[in-house]
N, C-alpha and C positions, 0 to 999 in steps of 0.2 A: 390655527386661524379660526376665529369665530365667523359664523355666517351673519351676514348683513352688517358687518362693521363698517365703520365710516371714517374716511381719511386717515389711514393708517391706525394708530393707537387711540384715536379721540372718539369718545362715544357721542351719539346724537345729542344728547342733552347738553353737553358741554359745548358743542358748537353752537347749538341755538343761543345759549347764554353769551357766548362769545360775540357771535354776529349782532345780538341785540345790543350788547355794550357798544359794539362799534357803530351802532345806529345805521346800519346799511338801509338805504331808502332808494328804492328803485321805482321811480314814479312815472306813471302813465296816465293819459287821459282817455277815457272811454266814454264819450257822449255823456248822457244824463246821469250816468252813475257817478261821475266826478273821478277824483284821483284815487288811484289804487296804490296803497302803500304796501311795500315789501319789507319785511322784518324776519330774518331767519328762515323759518319753513313756512311762513304765512304770507298770503296776498289778501288785502282786504280793501273793499270800496263801500259805497253807501248801500249797496245791495246784497253783496255776497262776501263770504269769507271763506277762501281757499286754503287748506291746511295740507302739509304733506307729513304724514304720520307713520308710525311703525317702521322707523328706520328708512324712511323715504320710499317704502313700498307701496303706499296707499295714498290715493288723493281724496280728500274730504271736502265737499263744497257744501256751505251752509247758506240757504235762501233766508235772509234776515226777514223778510215780509212773512213767510208762512212757517219758518222753523223747520222746513224740510231739509234732511240731509242727504245728499247724493255721495255715493262712494265708489271707488274703482275696484273694491272688493265685494263679493258677493254678500250682500246685507239683507236680502228678503228675510224677514223674521220667520216665515213659514219654511225656510229651507234649514235642514239639519246638517251642518257642516261636518259633523262628527261621523257621518255614515258614508263619507266618500274617502278614496284612498289618499294616501299622503301625496301622490303626484298631482292628483286633481285638487285636493286641497290647497297645495301650493299655487297651482295656476289660478284658483278663485280668488286668492288674496295677493295677487301679483299685479302691480302697475302695467307690466308689460311681460311678454315672452318673446324672447330674442331666438331667432332661428339661424343656425350657423352651418357651414359646411367647410371641409378641408379641400381646398382647390388643388393641393399637390397630389393627393390621391386620385382625385378626378372620377370617383364613382357616383357622384351626385347624392350621396346619403346627406340627410340634414338632421342635426340634433337640435332639440328644443331646451331653452334655458329659462326656466321661470325666475323672476325676480326674487319673490318670496321663497325661502328654503335654499337659496344658492349662495355660494360665498361671492361677496361683492363688496366694494367700497362705493360710498356716495359723497361726492364733493359738490357742495353748492358754490355758485360763482355768480358775480354780477353780470347782468345783460340789460340791455335797454328793452328788451321785450317784457321782462317781468321778473321771474325768478328762474334761474337755470341750476340744473343738477347734472354732473357727469357721474355715470355709473360705470364702474370698472367690473365687469362680468369676468372674475377671475378664472373660472374653470373654461370659459370660452376663448380667453385671451382677446377679448373685444371691449372697447370702451364706447359708450354712447351716451350722448349728452341729450337731454330733454328739458324743453323750456315751457314755462307756464305763465299765463297771463289772464287777468280778469278783464271781461268786457261789460258793457252795459247791461246784457242780458244773460250772462253765463261765464264761460271761461274758454280759452284756447290753448293748444298744446302744438308745439312746433319741435321739429328735429332736423336741425341742418346737416345735410350729408357729409360736409366736410368735418363734422364732429362725430362721425361713426368711424373708429379707427381700429385697426388690428394691431396686436403686438405679439401674438402667439401663432399658432398653426391654423387657426379657424379664421374665416371670414364671415361676416354678417350676409345672410341672404335677404331676411325680412324681419320685420317686428310686428307682432301683434298688440296693439295698443288698447289698453283697459278692456279686456275681453268681458269682463263681468260687470262693467259699469251698469248699476241697476238691473243686473240679472232678475228674472222672476220664475217663480214655480207655476205650475199648471192650476186650472180650476180657480181662476181669480179674474176680476174685471181687468181688461186691458188687452193691448197687443202690441207686437213688433210691426213696424213699417219698414219696408226696403224697396229700392227703386227698381224692381223687375218689370220691364215693359212700362205700362202706362203707372205702374205702382202696386203694390201687392201688401196684404197684411197677413199677419199669423195671430189668430185669437189665442190667448192663454187657455181659455176654457173650450177650445175646439179639439176632441179628441183625434181628429184627422191627422195632426201633426206627430203624434206620438210615436216615438222610435224611428222616425224618418231621419235620413242622412242630412248632415249640415251641407249647405250650398255656398260655394265661394264665388261671389259675382266679381268679374274683372270691370272696373269702371271703363266705359266706352267698348267694352267687348274685347276678347282676344282675337287679334285679326286673323290669326290662324283658323278660327272657327267662325268667321264672319259669313253671313249669308250669301254674299257676292262669290265666295269660294266654294259654296256647298251645292250640291246637287238639288233639284226641284223638290225631292222628297227626303233629303237629309235634314237632321235636327240640327239648328245653328245654335251657338251660344245665346243665352237670355240678353235681350237689349238692356244696357244700362246707360241711359242717356243723361242722367243727373248724379253727381258724386254725394248722395245724401241719404241720410236714413234716420230712425227715430223710434220712440217707444211712448205707448200711453199706458198709464197706471191709475185709470179712473180720472181723479180730480188733478193729478200731476202728469208731467210728461216732458219730454225733450225732443229737440230735432238737432241732428249734428250734420254738418257738412264739410266736406274736404275742400279747403281753400288753398292748398298748395301741394303739388306732386300727384294730383289726381290721376294723370295720365299712367302712373306707375303704382297704383293702389288697387286694393280689393276690398270688398265688403262681405263679410261672412255672416251667414244666419244659421244659428244652431238650435234646432228644437229639441224639446224635452226628450231624453232617451232613457234607456234602462240603466245605464250607468250614472249618468248625472242628469237627474231629474229637473232640469232648469232651462229656460228659454233665454238665449242671449244673442247680442248682435255686436260686431266690433269692425274696426278698419285694420287692415293690414298694409304697410308700406313696404314695397319692394326695393331693396338695394342692389340686387342683381337678378337678371332674367335667368330662366332655366330653359333647357332645350334637350329633346332626346337626341343622345349620341348616336349618329348613324353608322359609326364604326361597330356597335354593338347590337347583334341582331338576336341573340339568344335570351335577352333579358331587357327590361326597360332601365336605362341608365341615363341620368340627366347630366348635361354639361351646364355649368353656370359661368356667367360672364367672369372674366379676370378683373376688369376694371368696374369699379363700383360707379353707379349712376350718380350723376351730381345734380342735386335739387334740393329745395327746402320743403319738407313735408309739413303740413299744417292742417288741423282740424279744429273746428269751432263747435262746441256744445251749447246750445241756446236753450235755456230753462224757460218752459212755457208758463204763461200765467195760469193760475187756477181757474178751471172751468173753460179754458180755451187750448185744449189738449188733443183735439181729434186730428186724424191726418189732413183734413182741410186745413185746420189751424197751423199744422206744421208746414204745409205748402205755401200758405200766405206769409208766414214768418221767413221761409226761404226766398220767396219772391221779393219781399222787401230787401232783403240782403242782396240779391242779384241786382236789382234795380238801382239801390244806393251806390253800388260798386261798379256800374257801367256794365254790367254782364248781361243784361237783358234790355232788348230794344224798347223804345218809348211808346210803341203802339199806334193806333190810328182810330179815326172815327168812322171809318168806312161802314157801310152796311153790307149786305149779303154779297158774296162774291163766289161766282162759279169757277173752279178749277178745272181745266180741261188738258189732258195730255193728247195730241194728235199723232198717232203713229204714221210714218210715212212709207219707209221702204227698208228691205233688207235682201241680202243675197241668199239664195236657195242653191245649196251645193248639190250638184248632180254627178253622176258616174263619170261623165266625160267634160261636159259643159255646165258652168254655173249659170243661173238665171236670177235677173234682179226682179223681185217682187214689189211692186208699187202698189199702195194700198190707199195712199192719199197724196195727191200732188199740191203743189202750192195753190193753184188756181182752185182745186177742190176744197183746200183748207179755207180759202176765202169765202166759198160758197157756204160752208157750214157756219162760219163766223157770222156772215150776213144774215142768215137765216135765224140764228140764235139771237142776235141783237134786236130783231122785231119780235121775237117770241118770249123772251123772259126779261123780268124786271130785276136784273142784278149786273154786277160789273163782272168782267170776264179777264181770267188770268189764264194765259194759253201757253203751252211749251211744245215745241216741235221735237219728235224723237225720229232718229233714222233720216235726217235730212242731209247728212254729210255725203262728200264724194262718192264713197263706195256703200253708203247705206249704213244701217245701224250695226253696230259691234265691230267697226273697222278702225278704231283709234288706234295710233294717234293721227290718222288722216281726217281732216275736217273739211276745209276749203279747196276747191269751188263746191258750191251746193250742186248736189246730184242733178244731172243732166235730165234724167229720166222723169225726174219731178218738177222739172220747169227752170232748173239752174239758177243762176245767179239772178237773172231778170225776174224770175218767178218769186224769189225769195224777196227781192226788193218791193215788188208790187204787193205782196202779202204784208210786208213790214209796214209800208206806207199806209195801206187800208187799215190795219190795226191802229197805228199811231193817230190817223184821222178820225177815228171812232171810238177813242179812249180805251181802247183794249189792250192790255198788257201782253206783249208777245216776247217770248223767251226761246233762245236756242237751247236745246238741251245738249250738254257737252259733258263728256266723261274723260277726265284727265288722271284717274287714278289706276285704271286697269286696261288691259289690251290683250287682244287675242294673241296666243302664243306664237301663231304663225304669220302674224301681220308684219308688215315691214315699217320702217320708219323710226325704228329706236334699236338701241343697242342691248343684246341680250347678255352682255357682260357688264356694263356700267350704268345701264339706265333702269335696271330692275331691282327688286328688293331680295336681299338675301337674309336668312335668319343666322342667329348666333351659331348653329351647327353647320354653317356653310352651305346649307340647302337652299334652292330657290323657293320662294313663297308662291305656291300655286295651289290649285284645286286637285281633287283625286285624280282626275283624267289628265292632268298636266297640260291643260288647254288654255289657261289663263296666266298672264303675267302682271304682277302688281308693279306699277312705276314708282321709282324713287321719288320721294316728296320734292328734291330739288330739280329733278328732271319734270315732275308733273308742272311746277312753277314755270319753268322755262317754256314748256309747250303751251301752257295757258297764256302767257305773254305774247308768244308769236300768234296765237288764236286771235287775242284780243286786237292786234294790229290790224286784222282783216275784219273782225265783227264789228269795230267801231265805224266802219264805212257804211253799215246799214242803219236804217231808222228803227232799231230795236228799242224797246223799252224794258227789257229784262234779260236775265240769263238764268238757267237753271244748272247748277253744278251738281252732276250726278255722283252719288256714293260720298260726297264730301263730309256731310254731317253723320256718317255711319262708319266711316273707316278712318281711324287714327293709328298710324304705325311707324316703324322704325326700320332702319337699313343698316345692316351689318357688313355691307360691301366694303372692301379694303379700299377701292377707289372712289366710294361715293357714301360714305358713312353719315347716317342722320338719326338724331335723337327724335323721339316722340315730342318732346316740347318743341323742337325745331319744326317738326312737321305740322304741329298746331299753328305755329306762327304762319307758316306758308299757307295754310287753309284760310286763317284770318285775313291774310293779305289778298288772296284771290276773291274772297267775299267782298271786302271793301273797295277793291278795285273795280269789281263789276257793279256794285252799287253806285259808285262814283260816275262811271261811264253810262250806265243805263237808267239809273233812277230806281230800279228794283232788282232784287236777287233773291233766288230761291235755292234752298240746299235741300237736297235728298238726304234724309237723315236729320234728327234734331239734337244730337249731342250739345252739350253745353257751350262749346267753344264757338258755335254759330249764332247763338241766340242774341248776341249783342248787335248784329248786323242784318242777319236774314229778315226779309220781310214775310216769307212763307217757308215752312218746313214740311216736308212730305214723308210719308211712309211711318207715321207715328202709331205706335201700337195702341190699340183700345182694350188690351188685356195684358196679362202676364204670361210667362213661359209655360204654365201648367205643372209646376212641381206639386207634389202630394202634400207637402208641408203648408202650402199657401191656403188660407181660408177664402179669401177672395180677392179679385183684382179691384182697385180704386183709381180714380183719374187724378192722381196726385200731379203728373206731369202737366196734365191739361189745366189744373187749377193755377199752376205756376206761370204758364205762358199765355193763358188766355187773355186777351186784351192788349197783349204786346206784340205777338207773333201770330199770323195764321198758321194753321196745321191742317193737313190731310191725312187720310188713312188709306184703306183698300178702296180701290175703284168701285163704285156702285154696281157697275155692268158686270164685275167679277165676283160679287158677293154671292154666297150661297143662300142668303136670306136678306133681301133687299129691304124688306119692311122693318125688320129688326135693326139693320144697319143704319137705316135713315133715322129711327128714333133714337139710337145711340149717339148720332152726330148731333142731334138736338140737345140731349142730355149732356154730353161732353163738349159741346160747343165747336164742333168741326166745320171746316169749309167743305162743301159739297164738291165731289170729285168724280170725273169719269175719264176713262181712257178709250178714246174713239178712233175709227177709221172711216174713210169715205166709202170704200169698197168693202165687201165681206172679208171677214177674218179667216175664211176657208183656205184663202191664198197664202195664209202663213203656216198651214199644217205642217208642211215639210221643211219649215225653217227652225232656227233655234229659238224662235220667238212664238212658239205655238200655244203658250199660256193664255195669250190674248184670243180666247175662243169665241167670244161674241162682242162685237165692238162697231158695228155698222151703224152710222149716225142715224139713219133713217128709221133703224129698228129701235134705236133708244131716244128719239126725240122726244116722243110723249112723255117718257118716264123723266127726261131732264127737266122739261116745263113743270110737271107735276111736282117734282122734288124742290125745285126753286120756289115755286108757289107756296108750298106746304112750309118750307123753312123761313120764307121771308118774315112772316110775323114774328117768329122766335128771334130772329137776328135783328130785326128792328127794336125788339126791346132789350136785347143784351148788347148791342153795339157800342164800343167804347168803354164797356163795363167790365170789371174784373172779378173772376169768381171768388166767393169768400166762404161758401160751404157747399157740402155734399152730403146727402145722407139717404138711406134706405128707410121709407116709412112703412112699407108692408112688403109682402111677397111680391117681387118683380115690380115695385113702384119706388120712384126715386124722386128726390126733390134737389135742384141745384140753385144755389142763391148767388146773387150778384151785388156788388157794392153800391148800385143805384136802386136797390130795394126790390128788384124784380126776383121772382121765384118762377122756375121753369118745372112742372111736375111731369113725369114721364110714366107711362103705364105699358108694360110689356105683356100683360094678361090679355086673354082672348076674351075678356068680358069687362065691362066697365067697372070702375072702383070709385069709392068715395073715401078721400083722406084730407085731414085738415079743413073740412068743409068744402073740399074742391071735387066736383065730379069730373073724371077722367074717363074718355071714352076707351073702348077696347083697342088695344095697340095705338094709343093715342097720347096726346099731351095736351097741357094747358098752361098758359101764362097768367101770373097774377102780380100785382103791384103792391 
């Protein structure tokens, strides 16, 4: 049997001729590019020509305007393909690598089958999408169908899960799609962009990445390594808030965004190494999740799902115009896609807003008796708001933490409001004052996690179980993750009571940071269902109160949330990364407000305030009325300095300092960001405003602009 044969005994060339004679026309409309015509192995519109060549093992896209050819095979002319081993040579020329396992054996070993160099048949078929090809990976005993379409600015690829079928002993675990699409060697102009935290890039000419290990990012993070389940000093998985990546090659570049199945996808960055001296980035679509088998203790053995995930995986590759290929251009292009498809909120014209979290109370556990530590009552909160209203020229968005019946961290108990803080009447009075004075007041509410020893939920039906039958918890086994369906029911019960107050917002804790699944036999929930539950909670909250805040800024919250919190200002610190960039902020600025770390908890308040101005952050503090010393012996002792009186002067100075910048940028969207000199940056907006920030301890002059030491300037 020959390798790469097509549809039994017929060769590729014959099939092409036959299909052309049959005049197969799969027509799609894609915006300004006009009609895309499909004929045999070719898709073509006014802008691009997409061809499947080398026995369907390679995609080639030709940009008609520039003549640039993009290939799924390693095509950098500076790369010598003859110097790599046969296995790597096959991978570099493959449209995909299929990863399979034998579920019957159950030892969790995965074998990799590159398309190029394997025995397979490829059968094209008609589809409304554009052009479909069924690949029968004979050695693996798995068939996988991949569908291609042209768009107005590039192309897209779709893999329907129902068209990933087994007929042998192996089952598909995942597929690495176009791993070497525009892969590049070192020491040349350009970089890879990946969504680590705020965004990160790997410069091709930066020797720091040489020999570093590949990093595979789980979109939205692996819930098992979420910071909410980690100790204070444990390293959590890198935040991946947006399913997007890209590459810059000087005058040309692309941005790719996963548009289907992102909650079960990964993005892998592979820096140049000793074996393969090439840098590349690619998506992996997961068909089955794997877990450590708890029955095996002497070695690491994975257990994979028996049932395949049901979803449609899709990714779009957008070819950027020449000269518009920076990470900022990628972010602008991605923002336009999100906006056009209703995935990003419309934004507002508001000026500077001060975001405040007021921490109220928590139980301190004692040897015999527990003590409730109150650090901000409802009446004291009103005092703070009244004083700030007369001291700053800014709107206020305020969230209450630890207001519940038993204080912070005792969910799923919520109402009545804690009696030691002033009870329901105290909350009513505070809500009325805030509403009368134009202050957005939100209750902080956590529906996703609970204390393992708390009451009010079932430890068998209301919590999350992993695929290895273990409870999803932290290392100390002190936290339970609530099943998405139970979380939604608890939320709706909460809303029945919350609607009785004159609240103008709700802060949904952890919602934009934790997306998960439940393998409980009695309450199974897929990640896609979880995402829809979270979206329902966001939309119902906004409809009820007018405003909703999400802790965490994963993509699925951005269509509804007014504010997202805990947004990283940097990356996760992998050695391969050359520098962090504000990709996320460019995407969402002007549509959604965002906050980072509270200034009163920052190790360098001056630098953080400058970064807020550079990145367009909303200023944010977490405060208490009384001293944080009362929290030292509680589980919330990280709030080490928070007394309002101690921070009032800093709050006023911050709002005064940032107002000029916010008045200039309000309602505008970021369109550019660049480093002009050492520790000097410029952020540009679509209204013509440029904001220069200087992190040096001495004044500098760039672009004819004088910027003071640790200062900033606005220019139009």
